[in-house]
C-alpha positions in Angstrom: 2.2 2.4 26.7 0.3 5.2 23.6 2.3 4.4 21.0 2.4 7.3 17.3 2.4 6.5 13.9 1.6 2.5 13.5 0.7 0.9 10.3 -3.4 -0.2 10.6 -2.8 -3.3 10.8 -5.2 -6.7 8.6 -6.3 -9.3 10.0 -4.4 -12.5 11.3 -3.0 -14.1 7.7 -3.1 -18.0 9.4 -6.7 -17.1 9.8 -7.6 -15.2 7.1 -5.8 -18.0 4.7 -8.9 -21.0 6.0 -11.1 -18.5 5.4 -11.7 -18.6 1.3 -15.2 -16.4 1.4 -15.3 -14.0 -1.8 -17.3 -11.3 -0.9 -18.6 -9.7 -3.6 -20.2 -5.9 -3.8 -23.2 -6.3 -6.8 -25.7 -4.6 -7.7 -28.2 -3.6 -5.6 -30.4 -5.8 -8.5 -28.0 -8.0 -9.6 -26.9 -11.2 -8.4 -25.3 -11.6 -5.5 -22.5 -14.5 -5.3 -21.0 -16.0 -2.3 -18.0 -18.8 -2.9 -17.3 -20.5 0.2 -14.2 -22.8 -0.6 -13.9 -23.8 3.3 -15.8 -23.7 5.8 -14.9 -20.9 8.3 -13.3 -22.2 11.7 -13.8 -21.6 15.1 -12.7 -19.0 16.0 -9.2 -18.5 18.2 -10.1 -15.8 20.6 -9.5 -15.9 24.8 -12.2 -16.3 26.8 -11.7 -13.3 28.7 -11.3 -10.8 26.0 -13.6 -9.0 23.9 -12.7 -7.5 20.7 -14.5 -4.4 18.8 -14.1 -3.7 14.8 -14.6 -0.7 14.2 -14.3 2.0 11.0 -12.4 5.0 11.6 -10.7 5.7 14.9 -10.8 8.7 16.9 -8.3 11.7 16.6 -9.3 12.1 20.7 -11.6 10.0 23.9 -11.7 13.9 24.9 -16.3 14.3 26.2 -16.3 17.4 25.0 -13.7 17.3 22.1 -14.8 17.7 18.5 -14.0 14.9 17.9 -17.1 12.6 20.3 -19.1 10.9 17.4 -15.8 8.9 16.1 -15.2 8.2 20.3 -18.5 7.7 21.2 -18.2 4.1 20.9 -14.6 3.9 23.6 -16.7 6.6 25.9 -19.9 3.9 26.5 -17.3 1.7 27.7 -15.3 4.5 30.2 -18.9 5.6 31.1 -21.9 3.9 32.0 -25.7 6.6 31.5 -25.4 8.2 33.5 -28.8 8.1 31.6 -30.0 5.1 28.8 -32.4 4.2 26.8 -32.6 0.6 27.4 -35.3 -1.5 24.9 -35.4 -3.9 26.7 -37.1 -1.7 29.5 -39.0 1.0 26.8 -38.7 2.0 23.9 -37.3 5.5 23.6 -37.9 5.1 26.9 -35.1 7.2 30.0 -34.0 4.5 32.2 -31.6 5.8 34.9 -27.9 4.5 35.8 -25.9 6.5 37.7 -29.0 8.2 38.6 -31.8 7.0 41.5 -34.4 8.1 39.1 -35.1 9.5 36.2 -37.4 13.2 37.3 -40.9 13.7 36.5 -43.3 16.6 37.2 -45.9 13.8 38.7 -43.4 12.6 41.8 -42.2 16.6 42.5 -38.9 16.1 41.4 -39.3 18.7 38.2 -41.7 21.9 39.5 -42.7 24.6 36.9 -43.1 27.9 38.5 -43.4 31.9 37.6 -41.0 34.4 37.7 -41.2 37.5 37.0 -38.8 38.6 34.2 -37.4 41.7 33.5 -36.6 43.8 30.4 -33.4 43.0 28.8 -33.6 38.8 30.5 -32.6 36.5 28.5 -35.5 34.2 27.7 -37.2 31.6 25.6 -40.1 33.0 23.5 -43.5 31.2 22.2 -41.2 29.5 19.2 -38.6 28.4 21.3 -35.7 30.6 20.4 -33.0 32.1 23.1 -33.7 35.9 22.8 -33.7 40.1 24.8 -36.1 41.3 26.5 -35.2 44.6 24.3 -37.8 45.6 21.8 -35.0 47.8 20.3 -33.0 44.7 19.2 -36.2 42.2 18.9 -38.9 43.4 17.7 -42.6 41.6 17.6 -41.4 39.2 20.8 -43.8 36.2 21.3 -44.2 35.1 24.4 -46.2 32.2 26.3 -47.7 33.2 29.7 -47.3 31.6 32.7 -50.0 29.5 32.9 -51.0 29.7 29.1 -50.2 28.3 25.7 -51.6 31.8 23.8 -49.1 33.7 22.5 -48.9 37.2 23.1 -46.9 40.5 21.9 -44.4 41.3 24.2 -45.1 45.2 24.8 -41.8 45.8 27.6 -41.8 45.9 31.1 -42.3 42.7 33.6 -43.6 39.5 32.4 -44.5 36.4 34.1 -43.2 33.4 32.4 -43.2 29.7 33.3 -39.8 27.7 34.8 -38.6 25.3 35.0 -36.7 22.9 38.3 -35.4 19.7 38.1 -33.4 18.2 40.4 -31.5 14.9 40.1 -30.2 12.6 42.8 -27.0 10.0 42.3 -26.4 6.6 43.3 -25.2 6.8 46.9 -21.3 5.3 46.8 -20.6 6.0 43.2 -16.0 5.9 42.5 -14.6 7.3 38.8 -11.7 3.8 38.1 -9.4 5.2 40.5 -10.9 4.7 43.1 -11.9 8.8 44.2 -15.5 9.6 44.9 -18.2 10.0 42.0 -20.3 13.0 43.6 -22.8 16.3 42.2 -20.2 18.5 42.2 -18.2 17.3 39.4 -21.8 17.0 37.5 -21.2 20.6 38.3 -17.5 20.8 37.3 -18.9 19.1 33.1 -21.4 21.9 33.3 -18.7 25.1 34.0 -16.2 23.5 31.7 -18.9 23.6 28.5 -19.6 26.3 30.0 -16.5 27.9 28.8 -15.4 29.5 25.9 -12.6 27.4 25.1 -15.2 24.7 24.7 -16.4 23.4 21.5 -18.9 21.4 22.5 -22.9 22.1 21.4 -23.9 24.0 23.6 -28.0 24.5 23.5 -28.7 23.3 26.9 -26.6 25.0 28.2 -27.7 28.6 27.0 -30.9 27.7 28.4 -30.0 27.0 31.8 -30.1 29.7 34.5 -28.8 27.9 37.8 -27.0 23.9 37.7 -26.3 24.0 41.3 -25.4 21.1 43.6 -27.2 20.9 46.3 -25.3 18.2 48.1 -23.2 15.5 47.0 -25.6 13.2 46.1 -28.3 15.7 44.7 -27.8 18.4 41.9 -30.5 21.1 40.8 -31.3 22.6 37.0 -33.5 25.4 36.3 -34.4 26.7 32.9 -34.8 30.4 31.8 -37.7 32.0 31.9 -40.0 30.8 29.2 -38.0 27.3 28.3 -40.5 24.3 28.6 -38.7 21.7 27.8 -40.0 18.1 27.0 -36.6 16.0 27.6 -35.8 18.3 30.9 -35.4 14.9 32.6 -32.2 14.9 30.5 -30.7 18.0 31.5 -28.2 16.4 33.6 -24.4 16.9 33.1 -22.6 13.3 32.5 -19.5 14.5 35.4 -16.3 14.6 34.8 -13.2 14.1 36.8 -12.9 17.6 38.6 -10.3 16.2 41.2 -7.7 14.7 37.9 -8.5 17.0 35.4 -9.3 20.6 37.8 -4.9 20.9 36.9 -5.8 22.3 33.4 -7.8 25.2 31.5 -11.3 24.4 29.5 -8.7 25.0 26.7 -5.3 22.4 27.5 -8.2 20.0 28.5 -7.9 19.8 24.1 -5.4 18.3 24.2 -4.5 17.1 27.1 -2.7 13.6 27.6 -5.2 13.0 30.5 -8.3 13.7 28.6 -8.1 12.9 25.2 -5.8 9.4 25.1 -7.2 7.5 28.8 -10.5 9.3 30.1 -11.0 8.5 33.8 -14.4 7.3 33.8 -16.8 5.2 36.6 -18.2 2.5 33.5 -17.6 -0.8 33.1 -13.7 0.1 31.7 -10.4 1.7 31.6 -8.2 2.7 29.2 -4.5 0.5 29.5 -3.7 1.1 25.9 -3.6 3.2 22.6 -1.7 1.7 19.8 -2.3 4.7 17.3 -3.7 3.4 14.0 -3.6 -0.4 15.8 -6.4 -0.2 18.4 -6.7 0.6 21.9 -7.1 -1.8 25.0 -9.2 -1.6 28.4 -9.5 -3.5 31.1 -12.0 -4.4 33.9 -12.7 -0.8 36.3 -12.1 -1.9 40.0 -14.2 0.0 41.0 -17.1 0.0 38.5 -20.7 0.0 40.6 -21.6 -2.9 39.0 -19.1 -5.7 39.6 -21.5 -7.5 41.9 -24.1 -8.8 39.3 -21.6 -9.9 37.5 -20.7 -7.1 35.0 -19.1 -6.8 32.6 -18.7 -10.1 31.6 -14.5 -9.6 30.3 -11.4 -8.8 31.8 -10.3 -7.2 28.8 -12.0 -5.1 26.0 -10.0 -4.1 22.4 -11.5 -2.0 20.2 -9.7 -2.4 16.0 -9.5 -0.6 13.7 -9.8 -1.0 10.0 -10.7 2.5 8.0 -13.3 2.9 5.5 -12.3 -0.7 4.6 -15.5 -2.9 5.0 -14.8 -5.3 3.3 -11.5 -5.9 5.5 -13.6 -5.7 8.9 -16.1 -8.6 7.3 -12.8 -10.5 6.8 -11.6 -9.8 9.9 -15.0 -11.0 12.0 -15.2 -14.2 9.8 -12.0 -15.7 10.3 -12.4 -14.8 14.4 -10.2 -11.7 14.1 -13.7 -9.4 16.1 -16.2 -10.5 17.7 -18.5 -7.5 17.0 -17.9 -4.8 13.4 -20.0 -1.7 15.1 -21.6 0.4 13.1 -18.7 3.0 12.3 -17.9 0.8 9.4 -19.6 1.3 6.8 -20.9 -2.5 6.3 -24.6 -0.5 5.3 -23.5 -1.3 1.4 -22.8 -4.9 2.1 -26.1 -5.6 3.2 -26.9 -8.6 0.7 -24.3 -10.3 1.8 -24.4 -9.2 5.1 -28.2 -11.3 4.3 -27.2 -14.2 3.0 -24.5 -14.6 5.4 -26.8 -14.1 8.1 -29.3 -16.6 6.2 -26.4 -19.6 6.3 -25.5 -19.1 10.1 -21.5 -18.2 9.8 -22.5 -14.0 11.4 -25.7 -12.5 13.1 -26.6 -8.9 11.5 -28.7 -6.2 12.9 -29.8 -3.4 10.9 -30.9 -0.5 13.4 -33.7 1.9 12.4 -32.3 5.0 14.0 -34.6 8.3 14.2 -33.2 9.5 10.8 -35.6 10.2 8.4 -35.8 10.7 5.1 -38.9 12.4 3.5 -39.5 14.4 -0.1 -40.9 18.2 1.0 -42.9 20.0 -1.5 -41.9 23.5 -3.0 -45.2 25.1 -1.3 -43.9 28.7 -1.2 -41.2 29.2 -3.4 -39.1 32.5 -2.5 -40.1 34.0 -5.6 -43.8 34.0 -3.8 -42.6 36.2 -0.6 -43.4 39.5 -2.9 -47.0 39.0 -3.3 -48.9 36.0 -3.5 -50.0 36.5 -7.0 -48.7 33.3 -8.4 -49.0 34.3 -11.9 -46.2 37.5 -11.6 -43.9 34.2 -10.6 -41.4 32.0 -12.3 -42.9 29.1 -11.0 -46.9 27.8 -11.5 -48.6 27.0 -7.7 -48.6 23.4 -8.3 -47.9 22.3 -4.5 -49.8 25.1 -1.9 -53.4 23.3 -2.2 -53.1 19.6 0.0 -54.8 17.5 -2.4 -52.1 18.1 -4.6 -49.2 16.9 -2.0 -51.8 13.4 -1.7 -51.7 12.3 -4.6 -47.9 12.5 -5.0 -48.1 10.4 -1.6 -50.6 7.7 -3.9 -48.6 8.2 -6.6 -45.1 7.5 -5.2 -43.9 3.9 -4.9 -42.1 3.8 -1.6 -43.0 0.1 -0.5 -40.7 -0.3 -3.9 -37.6 1.7 -2.6 -38.0 -0.3 0.2 -37.3 -3.8 -1.1 -35.5 -2.5 -3.6 -32.9 0.0 -2.1 -33.4 -1.3 1.5 -34.0 -4.5 1.4 -36.2 -4.6 3.4 -34.6 -3.7 5.9 -36.0 -0.2 7.0 -39.9 1.0 7.8 -41.9 3.4 5.4 -42.9 6.2 7.9 -46.7 8.1 7.9 -45.1 10.7 10.0 -42.4 12.5 12.2 -42.6 9.9 14.6 -40.8 6.4 14.2 -43.7 3.5 13.9 -42.2 2.1 17.0 -42.2 5.5 18.9 -44.8 6.3 22.5 -46.7 8.8 21.1 -46.8 7.4 17.2 -50.4 8.3 15.9 -51.6 5.2 14.0 -54.6 6.6 13.3 -53.1 9.0 11.7 -53.5 8.9 7.2 -51.2 6.4 5.4 -51.1 6.7 2.3 -50.3 3.2 0.7 -48.9 2.7 -3.4 -52.2 3.7 -5.3 -51.7 5.5 -8.4 -54.6 5.3 -9.4 -56.0 7.1 -6.5 -52.9 9.5 -7.1 -54.5 10.0 -10.3 -57.8 11.0 -9.7 -57.2 13.6 -6.8 -55.4 15.4 -9.4 -57.8 15.4 -12.0 -60.9 16.3 -9.1 -58.6 19.7 -8.9 -58.2 19.6 -12.8 -55.2 18.0 -14.5 -55.6 16.3 -16.9 -53.6 15.0 -20.6 -54.3 17.3 -22.5 -52.2 16.5 -25.6 -52.1 12.1 -24.7 -48.6 13.0 -24.5 -47.9 11.0 -20.9 -48.0 14.2 -19.3 -50.6 16.2 -17.3 -51.6 19.8 -18.2 -53.6 22.1 -16.3 -57.6 23.2 -17.6 -58.9 24.7 -14.4 -56.9 24.3 -11.4 -57.2 27.3 -9.8 -54.4 29.9 -10.1 -52.4 28.1 -13.3 -53.1 29.0 -16.1 -54.8 26.9 -19.1 -52.3 24.1 -20.4 -49.1 24.0 -17.9 -47.3 21.0 -17.9 -46.8 19.7 -14.8 -43.2 19.7 -15.3 -41.0 19.4 -11.9 -37.4 19.6 -10.5 -36.3 17.0 -7.8 -33.5 17.6 -6.2 -31.5 14.7 -4.5 -27.5 13.8 -3.4 -24.9 12.2 -5.0 -25.0 8.7 -2.5 -25.9 5.6 -4.1 -28.6 5.4 -1.8 -29.6 8.5 -2.3 -29.3 7.9 -6.5 -31.4 4.7 -6.4 -34.4 6.3 -3.7 -35.0 9.3 -5.8 -34.9 6.7 -9.8 -37.9 5.5 -8.1 -39.7 7.4 -6.8 -39.1 10.2 -10.1 -40.3 7.1 -12.8 -44.2 6.0 -10.0 -44.4 10.5 -10.3 -43.9 9.8 -14.3 -46.4 7.0 -14.2 -48.8 9.2 -12.7 -48.4 12.0 -15.3 -45.7 13.8 -14.3 -42.5 15.0 -15.5 -39.7 15.0 -13.5 -36.0 16.3 -14.3 -33.6 14.6 -11.5 -30.6 16.5 -11.1 -28.0 15.2 -8.3 -26.9 18.5 -5.7 -23.0 17.9 -4.4 -23.1 18.5 0.0 -22.3 22.6 0.1 -25.5 22.9 -2.2 -27.9 21.9 0.8 -26.8 24.0 3.1 -26.0 27.2 1.4 -28.1 29.7 3.2 -29.6 32.9 1.8 -31.8 33.8 -1.4 -28.7 31.8 -3.7 -29.4 28.7 -2.0 -31.7 26.2 -3.6 -32.2 24.3 -0.4 -32.0 26.9 2.1 -32.8 29.7 -0.5 -36.5 27.7 -1.5 -35.7 27.4 -5.1 -36.9 24.2 -6.0 -39.9 21.5 -6.4 -39.4 18.4 -5.0 -36.2 17.8 -2.7 -35.1 14.8 -1.2 -33.4 15.3 2.3 -32.7 13.8 5.9 -34.0 15.1 9.1 -31.9 13.8 12.0 -33.6 12.5 14.4 -37.0 12.8 15.5 -37.4 14.7 19.0 -40.5 15.1 21.0 -42.6 16.5 20.2 -40.4 16.7 17.1 -43.0 18.6 14.9 -41.8 22.5 15.6 -39.3 21.9 11.9 -43.1 22.7 9.6 -43.7 26.0 12.5 -44.2 29.2 10.2 -41.6 30.6 12.0 -38.7 27.8 11.4 -39.2 28.9 7.6 -36.0 30.5 5.9 -36.5 34.4 4.5 -35.0 37.4 5.0 -34.0 38.8 8.0 -35.5 41.6 9.4 -38.9 41.1 6.7 -42.1 39.5 7.2 -41.8 36.1 5.2 -45.1 36.6 3.9 -46.6 40.6 3.6 -49.4 40.1 1.8 -51.7 36.5 2.6 -49.9 32.8 3.9 -51.1 30.2 1.6 -53.7 29.5 3.0 -54.9 33.0 3.4 -54.0 33.2 8.0 -51.6 36.4 7.7 -48.2 35.7 9.6 -47.1 37.2 12.6 -43.0 36.4 12.5 -40.1 37.6 11.2 -37.0 35.3 10.0 -33.7 34.7 8.2 -32.2 32.5 6.3 -31.5 29.5 8.7 -34.9 27.1 9.5 -35.9 23.5 8.6 -39.4 24.4 7.4 -37.6 25.0 3.8 -40.7 23.8 2.4 -42.2 27.6 3.6 -45.2 25.4 5.0 -47.8 27.4 7.2 -51.0 26.3 8.6 -53.0 28.0 11.5 -54.7 24.1 12.9 -51.0 23.4 12.1 -49.7 26.2 14.8 -52.0 25.3 17.5 -51.6 22.0 17.6 -47.6 22.2 17.6 -47.6 24.9 20.2 -49.6 22.6 22.5 -47.1 20.0 21.5 -44.5 22.1 22.8 -46.2 24.3 25.5 -47.1 20.5 27.7 -44.6 18.3 29.2 -44.4 14.7 29.8 -46.4 14.1 32.9 -48.9 17.3 32.5 -52.6 16.3 31.3 -53.1 16.2 27.7 -49.2 16.1 26.7 -50.4 13.0 24.2 -53.5 14.3 23.0 -51.5 16.9 21.6 -48.9 15.2 19.7 -51.7 12.4 19.0 -53.2 15.6 16.6 -50.2 17.6 15.9 -49.6 13.9 13.8 -52.8 13.8 12.7 -52.5 17.8 11.1 -48.8 16.5 9.3 -50.8 13.6 7.6 -53.1 15.2 6.1 -51.5 18.6 5.0 -48.1 17.0 4.2 -45.6 19.6 4.5 -43.2 16.8 3.4 -43.7 13.1 2.2 -42.2 11.1 5.1 -40.2 8.3 3.4 -38.7 5.6 5.2 -36.3 5.5 8.6 -32.1 5.2 8.1 -30.5 2.6 8.7 -26.9 1.3 9.9 -25.5 -2.1 9.9 -23.4 -3.8 13.6 -22.2 -7.6 12.6 -21.9 -10.0 15.2 -19.7 -14.3 15.0 -23.8 -16.3 15.3 -23.0 -17.0 19.0 -23.2 -13.5 20.3 -25.6 -12.2 23.3 -26.3 -9.1 24.9 -26.8 -6.6 21.9 -29.8 -4.4 22.0 -29.7 -1.8 19.3 -32.6 0.7 20.1 -34.2 3.6 17.6 -33.9 5.7 20.1 -30.6 5.6 21.1 -28.0 7.2 20.5 -24.8 4.3 20.4 -25.8 0.4 20.0 -22.7 0.2 22.2 -24.9 1.5 24.9 -25.2 -1.6 27.1 -21.1 -2.9 26.2 -20.9 -4.7 30.0 -23.3 -7.0 28.9 -22.1 -8.5 25.6 -21.0 -12.0 25.6 -20.4 -15.3 23.3 -20.2 -19.0 23.5 -20.2 -20.4 27.1 -21.1 -16.6 28.7 -24.7 -16.5 27.2 -26.1 -18.9 29.1 
């Protein structure tokens, strides 16, 4: 049943022989050539089979395995939910799948109550960090006392903090695919497995959990650590794992056991029946699926085929009728121009899915050389960016529209804040910076930047804190990928049209991750850095809090004063998302309020809007665009619905169909 070491199979030669399409990958701005000698025939596929072609084949299907990102598309068929983001209902809004409802503070199945935290207890501080109430180990701990949004420094003894508890209720009658009942004990079992040191999956939520207990077969209660105000508390249900089948294994054994890695039991629309390594995985309809009465899933058989990184092979297989859908893992983004042309000709459907990962251009507002004093004249780098007016000028000077048009084929969205425009809490009233180089140059002139020697590059003339005739010359770091380099070139050219001299440099992946004072990005040794943030969280503002500035452990990040004259009150280390070194007291207040309030509480939305308003005005970074991935289907495919808030585009695979099943 489980064969190994088989070579990757090419699409059926007889079918491909009839597809005479020349797939040409050109320069992004070059001409596109598509030469169709003979029309694509109707696909020859069994009417009860759905075939998905993917990129890299997973090594393991264990839900807590290290290969989960690659396994996600298969696991979407084995499990259903337990919670989905369903765009047909509401974008970015969680919907219950195997739960009766999404818990909420309004309905009372989520509650906040004060609890007494004792010295030595594990709690969450005002910056959302896990700490022990021990001033000797963690000096100057900041806490939010129960019922207060004002952080105070812990002085020892007992302190009252808020504690969040959430009750989840399963649908009755759920079964595993082998017919065994699915209960809350399976969810608690999953929690215990995750807590085991042998399990290598992310433990972020687990580490902030005080208890997770089954109240009965259908109800389970999650309780957070004191001080943990989790804005996505309604997601803290641990997806069940089959205790009846897996409890004979230790957590370490489950990392390699066949039952967990090759054919994991689920409750979803399909169960795994065959895995031919290097070629395909076959699944069949689960006879115990709880939505069978709705006519789901639509197919008896589901097949995943794997073609590695050869996106052309996947595309040829789709045109030849060997696949019904090519998923995002195939890396089809590089063929975007060709796919758009094939889509326009009706030969396939192309779905460009913008997610929540967003590209941004970071300013070196507070470089590491300023840390020993805020006298910029003693630094080796001029104070280009502490004035928000300069950052705003750059936003006007950057031709982000050309970037989206020429590099992303108009399939992405320019960002204005850290939340996507489709997000229900996106602030439509926040400042938006259209490409307007004349306004940008006027802003710079107001500050004192002018082209003194008429060489096309601005020099300082009365700019506060900068020596006379200092050239506005900066470095600009980007990743060496084709898309990133093309984007950087467009943006650098538009800055040069505003009189900024730009030195582009492309850093390898390891350079972006290097921590400590030697790191260019984490070490805050850059002027501009083009980078990405993986997904926007609610509230999403915390990345640019002062506590997120990378700096020396045990030393105040800014021992004198922050850029706007406010003293800083925290200790940092060389790990943090706020690599610009941004600090603004109004932003701190707004973001802390957004982090404190939870969905269902009065003022929650207003606090999110306020934080974005200040972000758009202050611009610690300039949002560029949302990254996208590409999925491609046969032209008569239906049921595919992408949502920028969903982690997996196959979340509703049971509803996929084609041909007559779309009617």
